[in-house]
N, C-alpha and C positions, 0 to 999 in steps of 0.2 A: 503496499501500499504507499503511495506516495506520503511524504513528510508533511504535505497539507492537507491531505485528509484525515479526521480525527474520527474517533468512535465517541458520539456525544451518550447513549444510552439503546438498552433496548428497547423495542416497540411495546414490549407490553408493559415497561415503566410510567407508559403515558396514557391515560386513560382517553377513551374518544371526548372529543370536545374538551381539552381541559389543556394546560398550558403547566409547566415546572420548569428550574431553573436550573442547569447543571456548570461547573466549576471546570472549565478545559483549557487546559496549558496555560495558566496567570487568567483567564476573560471569563465571566459568567454570560450564559448561552441561555436563553430560554425555547423550549423544544414544545411543542404545540403538536397535539392531533386532531384535526381539526377533519370531521366526516369521514376519517381513516386515513385523511391526508396528511402528512407530517411536513413541518415548516421549521425552521430554526432562523435565530436573528440574535443580537445584541438584547440582552436583560434590561441592561438600564435606559431608560425612559431621555430621551435626548433632550428634554426638558430640563429635568433637576434629577437628583440622583435618587433613583425609583427604581423597585423593581417591577418590572413588566408582570413578570408570574405569579406577583401579590396583586395585580390587576384583576380585570372581571372582561373576560371574553365572550362577544357576541357578535356569532357567528364566526367572518373573518376577522373584525376587529378587533383590538386588545384597547382596554381600555385602562391607565395608568390611576391606580387608587391614590396618588398626590394630590394631583391638581385636574385628573378629570382628561388629561391630553388624551389622546387617540389615534392609534394606528391601523392599516390594513397589513393584515399578517403576511399574504404572499407577496407583496410590493414592499411590503416598508412604509408607503404612503402615508403623510399626515390626513389624516380623517377629523381631528378637531382640536381646538386651541387649549392651550397657548404652548402646544407644540408648534414648531415651524420649522424642525430640519428631519427627512425621511430618516427611519430607524434602518440601521444596518443587517440586513440579511443575508442568508448563507446558502450556496447550493446544495440540496440534501440526496445525499443517497443512499436507497436502503439495500443491506447485505445480507443474508442470514439472519433475519429477526433485527437486527440493528441498526439502529441511527445513526448514518454518518455524516460528516462537513466536510466541503472544500473550503479551508482558509479563505483559500486564494479567490473563488468565484463568489458572485452573489445568487440570489437564486435564480436570475436569468439565465445565470449561464456565464456572465461576462467579469471579467479582472474586476475585482473589487479595488 
């Protein structure tokens, strides 16, 4: 496996329609299971230091528990203020029941 591809967790660790934070290589990532599809983003809200895994997941939107800003999980796009900067997303790979991410690529597969 390339150095930039790392294991986040097993798919079974994230129940459907939930989010959970994981420490990976000095960074905290939020892993989402939305209707059986997995996404990984940075866990920290881009507006203030708050864990998005502590927020409320509503469909494909995660709302930060601190100031109620929101992001579209698949793209990282801002959905509600006070957030103004997009959330970093990661390319997800599913392998042998695990969720892996490419730390050098965003969710669309573009270089980060």
